[in-house]
C-alpha positions in Angstrom: 70.1 98.9 80.7 72.2 95.9 81.7 72.5 95.1 85.4 76.2 95.7 86.4 76.1 92.6 88.5 75.7 90.5 85.4 78.8 91.8 83.7 81.9 89.6 83.8 85.6 89.8 83.2 87.2 86.8 81.5 90.8 85.8 82.3 92.3 83.7 79.5 94.9 81.1 80.7 98.0 81.3 78.6 99.1 77.9 77.2 102.3 76.6 78.5 105.0 77.4 76.0 107.3 74.7 74.8 110.7 75.6 76.2 113.9 74.5 74.7 115.3 71.6 76.7 118.6 72.4 78.5 121.7 71.0 76.9 122.8 67.8 78.8 126.2 68.0 80.6 129.1 66.5 78.8 129.5 62.8 79.8 132.4 62.0 82.1 134.2 58.8 82.8 131.4 56.3 83.3 133.2 53.5 85.0 130.2 51.2 85.4 126.5 51.0 84.3 124.0 52.6 86.6 123.3 50.5 89.7 119.6 51.3 89.9 117.2 50.2 87.2 115.4 53.0 85.3 112.0 54.2 86.3 109.4 54.7 83.5 106.1 56.6 83.7 104.6 55.2 80.6 103.1 51.8 80.8 104.1 51.1 77.2 107.7 51.7 77.8 107.6 49.8 81.1 106.1 46.8 79.4 108.8 47.0 76.7 111.5 47.3 79.3 110.3 44.1 81.0 110.3 42.2 77.8 113.8 43.6 77.1 115.0 42.3 80.4 113.5 38.8 79.8 115.0 38.5 76.3 117.8 41.1 75.8 119.3 41.6 72.3 123.1 41.3 71.8 124.8 44.3 73.2 128.3 43.4 71.8 129.7 45.4 69.0 130.8 42.9 66.4 134.1 43.1 64.5 132.3 42.8 61.2 129.1 44.2 59.8 126.6 41.8 58.3 123.3 42.7 56.7 123.3 46.4 57.7 120.3 48.6 57.3 120.3 50.6 54.1 120.9 53.8 55.9 123.9 52.3 57.8 125.4 51.0 54.6 124.9 54.3 52.9 126.5 56.1 55.9 129.5 53.7 55.7 130.0 54.2 52.0 129.7 58.0 52.2 132.2 58.2 55.1 134.7 56.2 53.2 134.5 58.5 50.2 134.3 61.8 52.1 137.2 64.2 52.6 137.6 66.8 55.3 136.0 70.2 54.6 137.0 73.7 55.7 133.3 74.7 55.8 131.6 75.0 59.1 133.3 75.1 62.5 137.1 75.0 62.7 137.0 72.1 65.2 135.3 70.1 62.5 137.7 71.0 59.7 139.6 67.6 60.0 136.5 65.5 60.4 134.5 63.8 57.7 130.7 63.7 57.6 128.2 61.4 56.0 126.5 64.4 54.4 122.8 64.7 53.8 122.2 62.3 51.0 118.8 60.7 50.3 117.6 57.3 49.2 118.5 56.1 51.7 119.4 59.0 54.1 122.6 58.9 56.1 123.0 59.0 59.9 124.5 62.1 61.5 128.1 61.0 61.9 131.1 63.3 61.9 134.5 61.7 62.7 138.1 61.4 61.6 139.0 59.1 58.7 140.8 56.7 61.1 137.5 56.1 63.0 135.1 55.4 60.2 134.9 51.6 60.6 134.6 51.9 64.4 131.8 54.5 64.2 129.9 52.5 61.6 130.1 49.3 63.6 128.8 51.2 66.6 125.8 52.6 64.7 125.1 49.2 63.2 125.0 47.6 66.6 122.8 50.3 68.1 120.3 50.2 65.2 120.2 46.4 65.2 119.5 46.3 69.0 116.8 49.0 68.6 115.0 47.3 65.7 115.0 44.0 67.7 112.9 45.7 70.4 110.5 47.3 68.0 112.1 50.6 67.0 111.5 51.8 63.4 114.1 53.6 61.4 112.2 56.3 59.5 113.1 59.3 57.5 113.1 62.7 59.1 111.6 65.9 57.7 114.8 67.8 57.0 115.2 71.4 58.0 117.2 74.5 57.3 117.6 73.4 53.6 119.1 70.0 54.5 117.9 66.7 53.3 116.4 64.4 55.9 118.3 62.3 58.4 117.2 58.8 59.6 115.1 59.0 62.8 114.6 56.3 65.3 110.9 56.0 66.1 109.1 54.2 69.0 105.5 54.8 70.0 105.4 57.7 67.5 108.3 59.4 69.3 110.9 60.4 66.8 114.5 61.0 67.9 117.9 61.1 66.1 121.1 59.2 66.7 124.3 61.2 66.4 128.0 60.2 66.6 130.9 62.7 66.9 134.6 62.3 67.3 136.1 64.7 69.8 139.1 66.8 68.9 142.1 68.1 70.7 143.1 71.8 70.2 146.8 72.5 69.5 148.6 75.7 68.6 148.8 76.2 64.9 152.2 76.6 63.3 151.9 78.9 60.2 153.0 77.4 57.0 155.2 79.3 54.5 152.3 79.7 52.1 150.1 81.2 54.9 152.9 83.6 55.9 153.4 84.6 52.2 149.7 85.2 51.8 149.5 87.3 54.9 152.4 89.4 53.7 150.7 89.9 50.4 147.2 90.5 51.7 146.6 92.5 54.8 143.2 90.9 55.4 144.7 87.4 55.3 144.0 85.5 58.5 146.0 82.7 60.0 144.3 80.3 62.3 145.5 80.3 65.9 144.6 76.7 66.6 144.5 73.3 65.0 141.9 70.7 65.9 143.1 67.1 65.6 140.7 64.1 66.0 141.7 62.4 69.2 139.9 59.0 68.7 137.3 59.6 71.4 133.7 59.1 70.3 130.6 60.8 71.6 127.2 59.3 71.0 124.0 61.3 71.7 120.3 61.1 71.3 119.0 64.3 69.7 115.8 65.9 68.5 114.7 64.7 65.1 114.7 68.2 63.4 117.4 70.2 65.0 120.8 69.9 66.7 119.8 69.8 70.3 121.1 66.8 72.2 119.0 65.1 74.8 121.5 62.6 76.3 125.1 61.8 75.5 127.8 59.2 76.2 131.5 59.4 75.5 134.7 57.4 75.8 136.3 57.6 79.2 139.4 56.2 80.9 137.6 53.1 82.2 135.2 52.3 79.3 134.5 53.1 75.7 131.1 53.7 74.1 131.1 50.2 72.7 130.6 49.0 76.2 127.7 51.4 76.7 125.3 50.0 74.1 122.8 48.8 76.6 123.0 52.2 78.5 122.5 54.1 75.2 119.4 52.0 74.3 118.1 52.5 77.9 118.7 56.3 77.6 116.7 56.2 74.3 113.8 54.5 76.1 114.0 57.1 78.9 113.8 59.9 76.4 110.8 58.2 74.7 109.2 57.8 78.1 109.8 61.5 78.9 108.4 62.6 75.5 105.3 60.4 76.1 104.9 61.9 79.5 105.2 65.5 78.1 102.6 64.5 75.4 100.3 63.1 78.1 100.5 66.3 80.2 100.0 68.4 77.1 96.8 66.4 76.3 95.6 66.9 79.8 96.2 70.6 79.5 94.3 70.6 76.2 91.4 68.8 77.8 91.4 71.2 80.8 91.5 74.2 78.5 88.7 72.8 76.3 86.6 72.2 79.4 87.4 75.7 80.6 86.3 77.3 77.3 83.2 75.0 77.2 82.3 76.3 80.7 83.0 79.8 79.6 80.7 79.4 76.6 78.0 78.1 78.9 78.4 81.0 81.3 78.3 83.4 78.4 75.2 81.8 77.0 73.6 82.0 80.5 74.6 85.6 80.8 73.1 86.5 77.4 69.9 84.7 78.3 69.7 86.5 81.6 70.4 89.8 79.9 67.6 89.1 77.4 65.2 88.3 80.3 66.1 91.6 82.0 65.7 93.5 78.8 62.2 91.9 78.3 61.3 92.7 81.9 62.4 96.4 81.5 60.5 96.6 78.2 57.3 95.2 79.8 57.6 97.5 82.7 57.9 100.5 80.3 54.8 99.3 78.4 53.0 98.9 81.7 53.9 102.5 82.7 52.8 103.8 79.3 49.5 102.0 79.6 49.1 103.4 83.2 49.8 107.0 81.9 47.2 106.5 79.1 44.6 105.4 81.6 45.3 108.3 84.0 45.1 110.7 81.0 41.8 109.2 79.9 40.4 109.5 83.4 41.5 113.1 83.6 39.9 113.9 80.3 36.6 112.4 81.4 36.7 114.3 84.7 37.0 117.6 82.7 33.6 117.0 81.1 30.4 117.2 83.1 27.4 115.0 82.6 26.4 114.2 80.1 29.7 113.2 78.6 29.8 113.9 74.8 29.4 110.8 72.7 32.6 111.6 70.8 34.5 111.7 74.1 33.0 108.4 75.1 34.1 106.8 71.8 37.6 108.2 72.2 37.9 107.1 75.8 36.8 103.5 74.8 39.4 103.4 72.1 42.1 104.9 74.3 41.4 102.3 77.1 41.5 99.5 74.6 44.8 100.8 73.3 46.2 100.8 76.9 45.0 97.3 77.4 46.8 96.2 74.2 50.0 97.9 75.4 49.7 96.7 79.0 51.4 93.2 79.3 49.4 92.4 82.4 46.1 93.2 80.7 47.1 91.3 77.6 47.8 88.2 79.7 44.5 88.6 81.5 42.6 89.1 78.2 43.9 85.7 77.0 41.9 84.1 79.9 38.9 86.4 80.1 36.8 88.8 78.0 38.3 92.2 77.3 37.5 94.9 79.9 36.7 97.4 77.1 34.7 96.0 74.3 35.1 98.0 71.1 33.1 95.6 68.9 30.3 98.2 68.5 32.6 101.1 67.8 32.9 102.4 64.3 36.5 101.9 63.2 36.4 105.1 61.1 35.3 107.1 64.2 38.2 105.6 66.2 40.7 106.5 63.5 39.5 110.0 63.3 39.5 110.7 67.0 43.2 110.6 67.9 42.9 113.1 70.7 40.2 114.6 72.9 40.8 118.1 71.4 39.6 116.8 68.1 36.4 115.4 69.4 35.3 118.2 71.9 32.7 120.5 70.4 33.7 124.1 70.5 
């Protein structure tokens, strides 16, 4: 029987679930760069920021592209060849996309045809500035059946650069062909709105494998995104810093959980060892009680016979007492240090085996 005080109830801490980050607010009219310098938690990013301040790259968007990265050149060529598609969202129907080509992969850019050169020059400037501070341009994994996009990688943190042209919604005027089709087919649908590219660009830092934006910048009345290159790179560093901090805290949680389970295993091992000790104690006490009952029984049998005690009874009593000593854990330990109390060396083994009870050895 197990002591109830040794029983335990284990509460398992549930690991913190990775929640989807909230969508950042749409950027407003950023009239000037932030007045306060950014604050980084990671020593790696802080050291990189200090080097960046001592020797900053060129933040100016050049009028011409020279020696672009393979992915930038592929993005430019694909955008120049692309035509608007009616697939996807209606607000994107008059925009062109660089697609999901490989070797090399294209950046995630969706803009109007008139803004192709501007968007490509912006992507070229951003990637050039990032590579100068040690950022790698790698290939993403690709999800949802799409081929990979380029990812910007720093300190093993992978993020994605996206460029979108905003659109303006205007009431749609049905064309004669649409009206004729609607008259012919009752299920024909005419769009209520048209979405026209308005020339405003939106740049965002996004997750590498999905469509979630982390930070975003857009054209405003006072400044355009070309004047925010340094702020965009700084925002990228802030996201890298935040991801490194999340990874650090996740590693700390992992270490704490590992230590928790190690301690739980130790406690469980101690519990099992204590349970085994208790079980041995109970078993020894039960053997001791059995030996005591045997001795009391032998004493009672001897008391039933008057002097002289029959020889067969004496032989049986000697065997029974020796058996009790073998069962009794106390007597067994004492026997290891001293001669046995009941010497059976002179007893005939055949006689002991044939005298299993006093009834079989008492003469009628």
